[in-house]
C-alpha positions in Angstrom: -6.9 -69.2 109.2 -10.8 -68.6 109.3 -11.2 -72.3 109.0 -9.0 -73.4 111.6 -10.5 -71.4 114.7 -14.2 -72.9 113.3 -12.7 -76.4 113.5 -11.0 -75.7 117.1 -14.4 -74.1 118.3 -16.9 -77.0 116.7 -14.1 -79.4 118.9 -15.0 -77.4 121.8 -18.6 -77.5 121.9 -18.4 -81.6 120.9 -16.1 -82.0 124.1 -18.6 -79.7 126.1 -21.8 -80.9 124.9 -20.3 -84.8 125.0 -20.7 -85.4 128.8 -24.2 -84.2 128.9 -25.0 -86.4 126.0 -23.6 -89.7 127.4 -25.6 -89.0 131.1 -29.2 -88.4 129.1 -28.1 -92.1 127.4 -27.8 -93.6 130.6 -30.5 -91.8 132.1 -32.8 -93.0 129.5 -30.6 -96.3 128.8 -31.9 -97.8 132.3 -35.6 -96.5 132.0 -35.9 -98.2 128.7 -34.0 -101.4 129.9 -36.2 -101.8 132.9 -39.0 -101.9 130.3 -37.7 -104.1 128.1 -37.1 -106.5 130.5 -40.4 -106.0 132.1 -41.9 -107.4 129.0 -39.8 -110.5 128.3 -41.3 -113.8 129.4 -38.6 -116.4 128.6 -36.2 -118.1 131.7 -35.3 -116.4 134.8 -31.4 -116.8 133.6 -31.7 -115.2 130.6 -33.4 -112.1 132.0 -30.7 -112.1 134.4 -28.0 -112.2 131.5 -29.9 -109.6 129.5 -29.8 -107.4 132.6 -26.3 -108.0 133.6 -25.1 -106.7 130.4 -27.0 -103.7 129.9 -26.2 -102.6 133.5 -22.5 -103.3 132.3 -22.7 -101.2 128.9 -25.0 -98.3 130.7 -22.4 -98.0 133.8 -19.5 -98.1 131.5 -21.3 -95.0 129.2 -22.0 -93.6 133.3 -18.3 -93.4 133.8 -17.3 -92.4 130.8 -19.8 -88.9 131.8 -18.7 -88.4 134.9 -15.0 -88.6 133.3 -16.1 -86.3 130.6 -17.1 -83.4 133.6 -14.0 -83.5 134.6 -11.2 -83.6 131.6 -14.0 -83.3 128.4 -15.3 -80.4 129.3 -12.4 -78.5 130.3 -11.0 -79.3 127.2 -13.6 -78.3 125.2 -13.9 -74.7 127.0 -10.1 -74.5 126.0 -10.6 -74.9 122.5 -13.3 -72.2 122.5 -11.1 -69.7 124.2 -8.3 -70.1 121.6 -7.6 -67.0 119.8 -6.2 -66.1 116.6 -3.1 -65.3 116.0 -3.5 -61.7 115.5 -6.4 -61.4 118.2 -4.8 -59.0 120.3 -4.9 -56.3 116.8 -8.2 -56.9 116.7 -8.9 -54.9 120.6 -6.3 -52.2 120.0 -9.7 -50.6 117.5 -11.7 -50.7 120.6 -12.0 -47.2 122.2 -11.4 -49.4 125.3 -8.3 -50.6 125.0 -6.9 -48.0 123.6 -3.8 -47.1 125.1 -3.0 -50.5 127.0 0.3 -52.3 126.0 -0.3 -55.8 124.4 0.5 -56.9 128.2 -2.0 -55.5 129.4 -4.6 -56.2 126.9 -4.0 -60.2 127.5 -4.4 -59.7 131.2 -8.3 -58.1 131.2 -9.6 -60.7 128.1 -7.6 -63.9 129.3 -9.6 -67.0 130.6 -11.0 -66.8 134.0 -10.4 -69.4 136.2 -12.5 -67.6 139.0 -15.6 -67.8 136.9 -14.8 -71.3 135.9 -14.6 -72.9 139.6 -17.4 -70.5 140.9 -19.7 -68.1 138.2 -22.1 -67.2 141.1 -19.4 -65.4 143.2 -17.6 -63.9 140.5 -20.1 -62.8 138.9 -21.4 -60.9 142.3 -18.3 -59.9 142.5 -17.9 -58.0 139.5 -21.6 -56.5 140.0 -22.6 -58.4 136.9 -26.4 -59.0 137.7 -27.8 -60.4 135.0 -25.6 -63.0 134.7 -25.2 -63.4 138.5 -29.2 -64.1 138.6 -28.4 -66.1 135.0 -26.6 -68.8 137.4 -29.7 -69.7 138.7 -31.7 -71.0 135.3 -31.2 -74.8 134.8 -30.0 -75.1 131.5 -29.4 -71.4 130.7 -26.3 -71.4 133.3 -24.7 -73.7 131.8 -24.1 -70.9 128.8 -23.7 -68.6 131.4 -21.2 -70.9 133.2 -19.2 -71.1 129.8 -19.3 -67.4 128.8 -18.2 -66.0 131.5 -15.0 -68.4 132.4 -14.2 -67.1 128.3 -15.2 -63.9 128.1 -16.5 -63.2 131.5 -12.7 -60.5 132.5 -13.2 -59.3 128.8 -17.2 -58.1 129.6 -15.8 -56.5 133.2 -12.9 -54.3 131.7 -15.4 -53.1 129.0 -17.9 -51.6 131.8 -15.4 -50.7 134.1 -13.8 -47.3 134.6 -10.8 -47.7 136.6 -7.5 -49.0 135.2 -5.5 -51.9 135.2 -3.9 -52.2 138.2 -7.6 -51.7 140.1 -8.7 -53.9 137.6 -6.5 -56.6 138.9 -6.9 -55.9 142.3 -10.4 -56.1 142.2 -9.8 -59.7 140.5 -7.4 -60.9 143.2 -9.8 -60.0 146.3 -12.6 -61.9 143.9 -10.4 -65.1 143.5 -9.2 -65.1 147.0 -13.0 -65.0 148.5 -13.7 -68.0 145.8 -10.7 -69.6 147.0 -12.1 -69.6 150.8 -15.9 -70.5 149.2 -14.5 -73.8 148.0 -12.4 -74.6 150.9 -15.6 -74.2 152.9 -17.5 -76.4 150.6 -14.7 -78.8 150.9 -14.6 -79.2 154.4 -18.1 -79.0 154.8 -18.2 -81.9 152.6 -15.8 -84.1 154.2 -17.0 -83.6 157.8 -20.9 -84.5 156.5 -18.9 -87.7 154.6 -17.0 -88.2 157.9 -20.7 -87.8 159.6 -22.9 -90.1 157.5 -19.8 -92.6 157.2 -19.7 -92.6 161.3 -24.0 -93.2 161.5 -23.5 -95.9 159.5 -20.5 -97.5 162.1 -23.2 -97.1 164.6 -26.0 -98.7 162.4 -24.1 -101.7 162.0 -22.8 -102.1 164.9 -26.6 -101.4 166.2 -28.1 -104.2 163.8 -24.7 -107.0 165.4 -26.4 -106.4 168.9 -30.0 -106.9 167.2 -28.6 -110.4 165.7 -27.1 -111.2 169.3 -30.7 -110.4 170.7 -32.2 -112.5 167.5 -29.6 -115.1 168.9 -31.3 -115.2 172.3 -35.0 -116.2 170.9 -35.9 -119.3 171.1 -35.6 -121.6 167.7 -39.0 -122.7 167.1 -40.1 -118.9 167.9 -37.5 -117.8 165.4 -38.2 -119.9 162.7 -41.6 -118.9 162.7 -40.9 -115.2 162.4 -39.2 -113.8 159.1 -35.6 -111.7 160.0 -37.2 -108.3 158.3 -40.3 -108.8 160.5 -38.2 -109.3 164.1 -35.8 -106.5 162.8 -38.8 -104.3 162.4 -40.3 -105.2 166.4 -36.6 -104.5 167.5 -37.1 -101.0 165.6 -40.2 -100.3 167.3 -38.8 -100.9 170.6 -35.7 -99.2 170.6 -37.8 -96.1 169.2 -40.4 -96.6 172.2 -38.0 -96.9 174.9 -35.9 -93.5 172.9 -39.4 -91.8 173.5 -39.7 -93.0 176.8 -36.4 -92.0 178.1 -37.0 -88.8 176.5 -40.5 -88.3 178.6 -38.4 -89.4 181.7 -36.2 -87.2 181.1 -38.6 -84.0 180.1 -40.5 -85.2 183.6 -37.5 -85.1 185.8 -36.4 -81.7 184.8 -39.8 -80.6 185.6 -40.2 -82.6 188.4 -36.5 -80.9 189.9 -38.2 -77.6 189.9 -41.8 -78.3 191.0 -40.3 -80.4 194.7 -39.6 -78.7 197.9 -36.4 -79.3 198.4 -36.2 -77.2 202.1 -39.8 -78.0 202.7 -41.4 -74.9 203.7 -44.3 -74.9 201.6 -42.9 -73.3 198.4 -41.8 -75.3 194.9 -38.1 -74.8 194.5 -39.2 -73.3 190.8 -41.4 -70.7 192.5 -38.8 -69.6 194.9 -35.8 -69.2 192.8 -37.6 -67.9 189.2 -40.1 -65.2 191.5 -39.7 -65.0 195.0 -36.5 -64.4 194.9 -36.2 -66.8 198.5 -33.6 -69.6 198.4 -35.2 -73.3 197.1 -32.6 -74.7 199.8 -33.9 -72.8 203.3 -37.1 -72.5 205.2 -36.3 -69.0 206.8 -34.3 -67.5 203.6 -33.6 -63.9 206.1 -33.5 -66.1 209.2 -36.4 -63.5 211.5 -38.1 -67.1 212.5 -40.9 -67.1 210.1 -40.8 -69.7 207.0 -40.6 -68.3 203.6 -44.5 -69.2 203.1 -45.5 -68.2 206.0 -44.3 -64.3 205.3 -46.0 -64.0 201.8 -48.9 -66.2 203.2 -49.1 -62.7 205.5 -48.0 -59.9 202.9 -44.5 -59.6 204.6 -41.5 -60.2 202.7 -39.1 -62.9 202.8 -36.2 -61.3 201.7 -35.7 -58.8 204.3 -33.1 -56.3 203.0 -33.5 -57.3 199.3 -34.5 -54.7 197.0 -37.9 -56.1 195.4 -39.2 -54.9 191.9 -42.5 -54.2 192.2 -44.2 -52.3 189.6 -47.3 -51.1 190.8 -45.6 -49.7 193.8 -48.2 -51.8 195.9 -45.8 -53.6 198.3 -46.2 -56.5 196.8 -43.2 -57.7 194.4 -44.3 -58.0 190.8 -43.3 -62.6 191.4 -45.1 -62.6 194.3 -48.3 -61.2 192.7 -48.2 -63.3 189.7 -47.3 -66.3 191.0 -48.3 -66.4 194.7 -51.5 -63.9 195.3 -52.1 -64.4 191.5 -52.8 -60.6 191.3 -52.1 -58.2 188.7 -48.3 -56.9 189.0 -49.8 -53.4 186.9 -52.3 -52.8 189.5 -52.5 -51.3 192.6 -55.8 -53.1 193.3 -56.6 -55.9 190.8 -59.6 -56.3 191.7 -60.7 -52.8 192.0 -62.6 -53.0 195.5 -60.9 -49.7 197.0 -58.3 -50.9 198.8 -54.4 -52.2 197.5 -53.4 -55.7 197.1 -51.0 -55.7 200.3 -53.7 -54.1 202.4 -56.2 -56.7 201.6 -53.6 -59.5 202.5 -52.4 -58.0 205.5 -56.6 -57.7 206.3 -56.7 -61.2 205.5 -59.0 -60.8 202.5 -58.3 -61.5 199.0 -56.6 -59.3 196.7 -57.7 -61.1 193.5 -61.6 -60.9 194.5 -63.9 -62.3 196.9 -63.3 -64.0 200.0 -60.9 -64.6 202.8 -56.8 -65.0 202.2 -57.6 -68.7 203.6 -59.8 -69.4 200.1 -56.6 -68.2 198.4 -53.8 -69.9 200.2 -56.2 -73.4 199.8 -56.3 -72.6 195.8 -52.1 -71.6 195.9 -52.0 -75.4 198.0 -53.6 -77.4 195.7 -51.8 -76.1 192.7 -48.3 -76.9 194.7 -50.1 -80.3 195.8 -50.8 -81.0 192.2 -47.2 -80.4 191.0 -45.7 -82.5 193.7 -48.0 -85.4 193.3 -46.5 -85.6 189.7 -43.2 -86.3 191.2 
């Protein structure tokens, strides 16, 4: 009996390691074949024949390796997880299993499909912290994967303090979480593949259009230029056009906000974002004076509307920062003894020396510069 168990474990180990051995052989074979072919100095036909034969052989091994991951490894795990005929009796000597029926012992020690399909989530859900971290260590994570699949439930039970019902309920919850993760991964993979296929189709259509352009090139010029060069030129032109389009789009967005739609002397963005006025009306509050003239002389262009005035100097925050160029947090920005609005009413510059007319000239220059760009 003992020799039979050892034989099963040997078969399991061989089946598990076989795909990895084949994969390493294929990689090493391709590297070696490239080196050998590069050293052969015979006719080109002979080299091509030798290379084709080696590629067919190595390709076959690669296919076997891939199949092994889906067939050989599960079979190997099956052989490794086979128990002796009297294996349940052995568990009953352990205090942790005393009082459990044979069915309950089999339940808490059986093979774990959750750990097999998603060992990281399974270890995390069962609070096997070291095994969870081990899942991220290259090569070692293969052992972690096999160990958790074969003995994971047993390890969790021996560390738990609950009943079999609680144990089974926890495993069921983790199984549903793993199923959700796998489904999300599957959907993400399919979506990504569809997007790549769509991009590939778009590229092919683009190449067809490029060929149409190439056909329009005069025959003499087309004969003098290699197809790869033409493709590169077309790609560069396409990139340039795309970049120009982005610049134009950005410019259009900029210009929409820096035009004066109602012609009152105030830019659209400034009216909407900072002054609170209507960019489509010359006189927002309809009092007979244009929005620009009211701001210029220190009056409210939106009478009846509450303005935000942090420093309480009579000028709204947006007006101070974006029209008078004063500090919205200071009553007297230039510290000359007069508050900002009093200086505007008096015709002096609230942000420093000079008159209000000097400040208006500076503001006008800024606005005109913005409008000229469009």
